[in-house]
N, C-alpha and C positions, 0 to 999 in steps of 0.2 A: 506493499501500498503506498511506503513513505518514497518510495522512487517516481509512482505515477498521481498521488496524491492533488497535489498543485495544476498538471495539467487535465487530471478530470474535471477536475471542480470548474475549470475552464471552459474544458469541452463541452459538460451539460447548458453551456450559457449558450449553446451555436441553435439550439434547438428553437426551426423557425417552421414559419405557415407553411411551408414545403414540406415541412416532414408532416404536416396537421393534412395537407392537403392530398397527401399522397395516402393516407393510410390506408391497408388495404381492408376486406369485411372476411377476409378468415386468417384469424388472429386467435392469442392465447396469452393468459397470463403466465410470463417465465420468473418473477419473484413477486415477491411481496414486501415491506416494512410496516410494521402497523399497520394501518389501513387502508395505506399509499401502496397502490398495484402499479407493474410496470407493465405493460406487453410489447411481444415478437418484434411489434412494428416500432415501436417508439424508437430502439437499436436500432432495426434496419435500416428506419427514415433518417434517421440520425448517421451512423455511416455512411449514407448515401449523399446526406447535404454539405457530408463534410469531405468525400470526394469530389463535387461540385464545385463547393468551392476550391479548394486544392487545383484547380484545373489549371494546365498554364503556370503554375510554379515549379519551381526547382527546388529540389533538396526537400521534399515536404514528407515527414513520415505522420503516418496516420492512423491513432488509435485501433486497436482490437477490437472484435465483441466482448470480448473478458473487459479492458477496459471501460468502453464504454457505458457496460450493466454495470461497472463498478462506482463511474460518475452519478448514474442514476440513480444507486442504492446510496450513496454519499450524499445526493442533494435529500432524498426522500427523508432521511435521516434527520439532518438540517432543517431540514421544511417542520418533521414534527415536532423539532427540541423547541423552536422558533414558536409554535402555538404553544408548549408548555411553559415557556418564559414568558410569556404575552408579549408578543413582538408582532408587531401593525405593518400594513401596508396598508395606505387610502385608496381610492377608489380613483381618485383623479390620477395619484401617481400613475395606477396600470392603464388608465384613458391617457394622459400623455406616452404612456411608453407605447403602449398604438398604436398611438397616433405615428410618431419617431418610424417605427418599424413598416409600417405599410405607406409612408412615403418613399420610406428605402428601397423599398419594391418596388413601387409607382415608376420610380426614377430607375432603376435597372431595367423593368419591360418596358416603361416609352411609356401609359399610361393603364389608367387604372382597367379599362376596356379590356386590354391584352392581359392583365394581373388575373381579372376576373374571369376570363375564359381561360387563361393556362392552370389556374387555383381550381374551375372549375365551381365555383363558390362566390356571394359578393362580398363587395367588403366588410357590411355589417356582418355575415358568417364568421367572415377569417376573424374579424374581431374575437367574435365571439367563444372560435377558439385560440387565439392566446391567449384570453382572459386568465382562467387557473395554471398555465405553464409560467404565464410569468408572474401571478402571485405568488408563487412555490418557489421560481426563480429567485426573485427579490428576498422572499422568508430566510430564502437558505443565504444569500450573501449576506444576510444581515446577520444571520448565526456565526457564520463563518467569522464574521466581525468583531460579535462581542468575541470570540473564544481567543483573536487573536491579532485584533488592533492594537492592543495598548502593551503588547511585545515590545521590549526593548535591547540591543544591544551596547554592550561597553568596549570601549576601546581595546580593555584586554580580549576578552570574547571576540574579536573582529582577528586583534592579531595570532589568539589561538586558530581561530579558523582558519586565517593565510596560514599558518605553520604547518601544519596536519594538510593540508594540497599540498600532493608531489609537485616537485617543480616545476619536471617535464608535463604537467598536468596546465600547470597555468598560462591563460589565454596569449595571445602576444597582439600586442596594438602597432598598428601605422603610424606615422607622425601623425598627430590630430595637434587642429587649432583650434581657438576659439575667434571668432571673427563678429562684430558688426559694423554697421554702414549707415550710411546717415541718405536717403535717395530724392533727389530733386525731381519732379515731373515737368519739364521744359513745354509750356504752354504756345501752340498752334498763335499766329497771330490774325485777327480777325478776320482780314482778307478769304484767310484760307479755309476757317471753319467757316463762313458763310459759302462759299463754293462748295463745300463738302455737305452742308445742311441741304443745298437748293438739291443737289445730285438721290440725297437723300429721298425730301419729298417727289422726286419726279419716279422713283422707284415707287411712291406709296401713289400715283397717281394712277400708275399702271395698273397695278393689282385692282382698284376701284375701277377701271372702265373697264379690264377685264381684257387689257391687252397680255398681261403675264400672270403670272402664279404668282404668290410670295416666294415657293419652297425653289422656284428656278431662280429668282434674283438670289435668293439666299445662297444660292450654288455661287452664280459668277462675280457677286458684287461682296461678300461680308467677309471682313476682317477675321469673326472668331477662328479663334485654333479649331476647336470642335465641331465648325456648322458640316463641316463633312460626312462627319461621321453622323451627326445629329440630327440636320435640316436644318440648322438653328434654333429648334426642339428644343421646352426645357420646361418639367415639370414645376411647380412655384406653392409654397404654401406662403400667407399671409405673415404668419409668426415666426418664419426660417430669417429674421433678421438681419442674425449675424454670418449667413451663408450668400443674400444677392447686395449689389449694390440699393441703396437707398431710393435714392431717385428711379434705379432702374425697375425697384420692388412697386413702390407708389403709384407708377406712370402705367403700368402692366395692370393694375386691377382700379385703375381708373374709367378702364375698358368695358365695352362688353361683344357679347361673343360676335364673332368676323369684323369687328371693328381693328381700323387700325391706326397706332398713334402717333399726334405729331412727334418734332423731334426731340428726344430725352438724352441728356446729357447726363452722362456718368464719369467715376473716377478712370471707365476703361476708355472711354468716344463718346462717338455719337449712336445713337439709335433707332431706328423705330421698329415697335413692336407690334403685332398683330395677335388678338385674344384666339386661341382656338377653340379652347371650350373652356366652363368653370363650375365652378361646385362649391359654392359657399367658401370657405379660407382656400381652398387649393383650384389651380388652375394650371393650364397648358396655353404658351405662347409659343410664337415663332420670333426672332429678331434680326435686323440685320445692322450690324456693327460697322461703323465707316472709324479709323482713328484718322484725325487731321494732321498732316501729316506736318514734321516739325523743321525748320528752315535752322541752318548753320546760325544765324544771329540769334536766336533764343537759345541755341544749344550755346552758345560763347555765354551770355547774359547768366544761366545757371549755371558754369563751371565761375563768371567770376564769383557770385552768390556767393558758392561753396569755398573758395577759394579765402573770401575774408569768416568764415567760418571758421576754417582750417590754421590759421592763422590763430582764435585765440584759441584755437584747444591746441597748439603749438606752446603759446606762451602760457600755457596752465590758466587764463582769464575764464574759459568755460570749460565745463566738465561735458563727454561725453552723450550721455545720460543726459542732461538737459540741453544739448543742442539734438538730440534726436526728436524729443518733445518739441522743442520750439519753431525747427525747421524742418524738417522728417517729412516726406507725403507720403510713405509707406505706413497708412494704418494697422497694419498686421504686427506688426515690430515698433510701435509706440511705447506700448507696455514691458517690453524685455530689453527697453537701450538698444534696440538696433539689432539684437543680435540673431546671428543666420544659424537657425534651428539646422540639427542634422535628421536623417530619416525617421532615429527613432523619437527625436525628441529634444535631443541631448544638446546643449552647450559645445558639444568638445564635435566639431567635423573633422572629413577628413576630403582630401584636394578632390578626389572624383566628386563632391556631393557639391559643389560650385561649377558655377558657370566658367569657360572660356578665359575672357577677359578678365574673371577674375583670379584666377590661377597663375596668369601670368604674375599681377602685380602684387599677385602675398609672395610668390618665388623669389622677389625680390625684396621684400621686409622685415624688420626684424620687428619682434614681441615690443609691442609700449610704442609703435608708430604709425602716424597717420598716411595714407596715399594723398597723391597731391589726386585731384578731382578726375575723376572717367567715364568715358562714355560705352554706356552699353546699352544693346539691345535688349529688352526683355521679354517673354516667352511670348506678345501678342502679336509682336514683332514692334512697336516702339522704341524710342528714342529715351535713357531716361541720362541724368548722370547723379553722380554718386562720390563719397569717403567711405573709405574703407581703415576699419580699425583693428587693427590683428594684433587683442591680448595678449594669448601667449600661443605655443608649439610648442610642441612635446618632440621629441626622437621617438626614431619607432624603436620598443623595448618590449621586456617580456614585463608583465604587471609584477609590481610591487606596494609596498602600502603606503609609499611616500608619493607615487605619482597618482596610484591610483583605490586611496586610501574609500572613499566614496562607493566605487564600483563594489571594492572586497566586502564594504560595510551591509552591500545590499543584498547578495552572495546569501552571505553570513544569515543578513535578518530572516530573508526568505527560506534557509533549512531553519533556521530554529522556528518557524512559526509550521515549518512540515511537518518539526520534529512535536511541536505540540499541539496538533490537530490530530495524529498518531494517535498519540496518548489517552486524545481527549476523545477518538475513537474507540481504544481497546477496553477504555471504562463503559462508552455507552452504548457500542451495540451490543453487547449482552441484554440490557435492556429491553428491548424491542419483541416485539413478534417478526420475526425474520422465515420467508420461505424461497427458498427458489429450487429452477428449475432442472432437474436430472440430466439434462444436456449441457448445461455447462458444469458440471462437476472438476474437469481436468486444469480448470480455467485458476492457475495459483495465486493469482493476486485477490482471488474471493476466499481464499483462505478462513479468514476472521468469520466472515458472510457464513461460510456456510455449517461452520464450528458451531456458533449459534443458533443457527438454523435445526443442527441437530439434535443439541442440547433441548430446543423448546419442541422439539417431536417428541425427545424423551420423556 
């Protein structure tokens, strides 16, 4: 149990609408904890769903049927204990989680209609299917938190954990950097912006007159990188304010079905939006994005502006965090002092995680230094200017306590939590009614559960 416990708890969180939708009629109970039953279809559907999610990914190790069943036994036990300890989850929490999941599935399949066709049931029916599973998952998470969330690691414990790890098993890290940036977006002059606006108005007239279809114009003119794959179509929810530009979102929800907006200016450029369909706070829209080109004059103005900021950074009269807060146009990094995050969300990154222009600049920088203003092309094709701050740079090295204490401490903490959970289950499993189908006799990871089941039957 110890080796797979954390993974299994994570696996249990993947049970989804797909699993519910695919449930077959020929089914049987294969395990029970207290009054909580586990069906054969629960295990089969969970495994199928994990296989689907792993498609196209390299080096993914899927859990076995035995491990999935263990994960479900664990969840059932945690739910029973949560109920015994009077832990609760509100209907509003469940409703919000259901809405979030439905939105993710709609985004994945393209529309509510397609999702309902694939699932073979309505959105309302899918929500009903979600309800019990989500409530149990939330209760299990709360119970797990009650058991381990207050667990701490002392420096002595971290050191002991590190010392007992074989040196040749310690991970090797490539050179890593902590990098922050101030980004300024040069603004196109009014004449250029007006010219692009007239082009967008012309596209709108062509659609409204019936001369062209909106989708055709998206294909030929939109500068949204995703337009080729999705035809400029997006699924919106009025409450997803963190995911969408405010001007784009509010402009879309002012439209009626079939209506095309006037020019909407967002942080990405200029848009026209067509409302395809709408149901309450949910909508399907198409849009055409045009990015007014920026001339050398505007780029040079932005560089001069950043030059003056850099001078203050160098002489110490302005901190980098304050400069980001006051001058950066990158809203996403203002609350992290301009930090560039790695794929795992860490502040430590490797050179393969940044764009080519930044790689070239960073190679010539020393820790603690600021780059000169640099022009770069962002992913949507627009020109921007930035100052890069190289905070730290590590050399390639084998993991050690001096440079990697936080990583070691995190790993040690997870190990300690796993031990606490294992101990908790050893104490509590015998207190539940346990039943496991004979088909799973050879599952070594279920030994504790099978032992409790035998004792219960005797």
